[in-house]
C-alpha positions, 0 to 999 in steps of 0.5 A: 168824559163820556163815561163820567156823563153816563155814570152821572146819569145812572148814579142817583143824584144824592149819591153822586153829589153827596158821596162820589163828587166829594170823594173825587175832590178829596182824592185830588187834594191828597194827591196834588197837595199832599203828594206833589206840592207838599209843605215846601211848594204849598202855593206853587200853582204851576207845579199843581197845574203840571201835575194835573196836566200830567195825570189827565190825558187831555190830548194825544190819546190815553197812555198806559201810564195815564190810564193806570193813573186814572184807574188808581184815582177812580178806585181811591175815590170809589173806596172813599165814597163807600167808606164815608157812611161808615165813618159818618156812622161812627161820628153819629154814635159819638155825637149821640153820646152812645160812646163804645165801652173803650171810650167810657173813661173819656166820656165820663171825664168829658161829662164831668167837665160839661157839668162843671161849666153848666150854668142854669138858663135862668142864671145866665138871663139874670147875668145878661140883664146885669150886663146890659144894665151896665152898658155891656152890650157885647157881653150881654149879647153873648150871654143871650146866645149862650142861654139860647143854647143851654139846656135847662137840666144838668148835662148827662152825656159827653156831648150836647147832641146826646143830651138833646136826643135824650130830652126828646125821648123823655118828652115823648115818654111824658106826653105819649106814654110810649118809648121811642125805641120800642115804637119806632118801627111800628111808627114808620108803618102807620104814619102819614106820607107827610110825616114819613117824608119829614122824618126822613129829611130830618134824619138825612140832614143829620146824616149829611152833617155827620158825613161832613164832620167825617170829610173835615177830619179826613181833610185835616189829616192831609194837612200832615203833608200839605198845611192849607188842607188843615186850614180847610179842614178846620173851617169845614169842622166848625161849619159842620159843627154848627150844622150839627146842632141845628140838625139835631134840633130839627130831628128831635122836634120833628120826632116829638111832633110826629109822636105826639100826632100819632099817639095823642089822636088815638088810644095807645094800643097795648 
């Protein structure tokens, strides 16, 4: 226990709470749920308690088997903590619509499917008005929610996030005459501390949500051996997916405002 307290003091809080602690919880769920309980004894709390008690040397000294088990759990948790950023990076690439070449056929099909389902927000608003006039308040509310999250232009990416990021690039290009990809590094060097903190927080929120999506997939996979993990993973996925939209919207709006403040208050350097 003293070792854990000392590690918590030396490890940055963000990394400890965001990476290491979820990794430890994941390894415990995988070992106890998938390795000990299984599908037949999925709700046997006594078996789970006995398994945890047998693993943790709470008294009587540390045996060789107990120490080996703790080392294996620690190594697995550390490996998961270091692997999550890479998995989150892959999730971020998919969310941004920049799919690799070997997924291009799937991305094209998904884009065509989104185009077929897309309706202009004005048409959705008219349908909501007609539904409200007919006394169908629930349908009108659902249409209003759909209109709020529907882009005014036809989808051009496999994901909503990709369309929103490209819309931000186009808006910055139209309002300031600069390309985000070309000016991003220079922007970070010249903007104020307030703008830099705002951009960093927005980008960090997006990364956190991508990590949550990666964790949800990992937890869902444990459901192959212990089905409650699949339910937990599905709930985490839905919550993270909703948060992804808010994180992308915040990142895009922050980026647009920072570029507007920086490049409309002084002449653009060649």
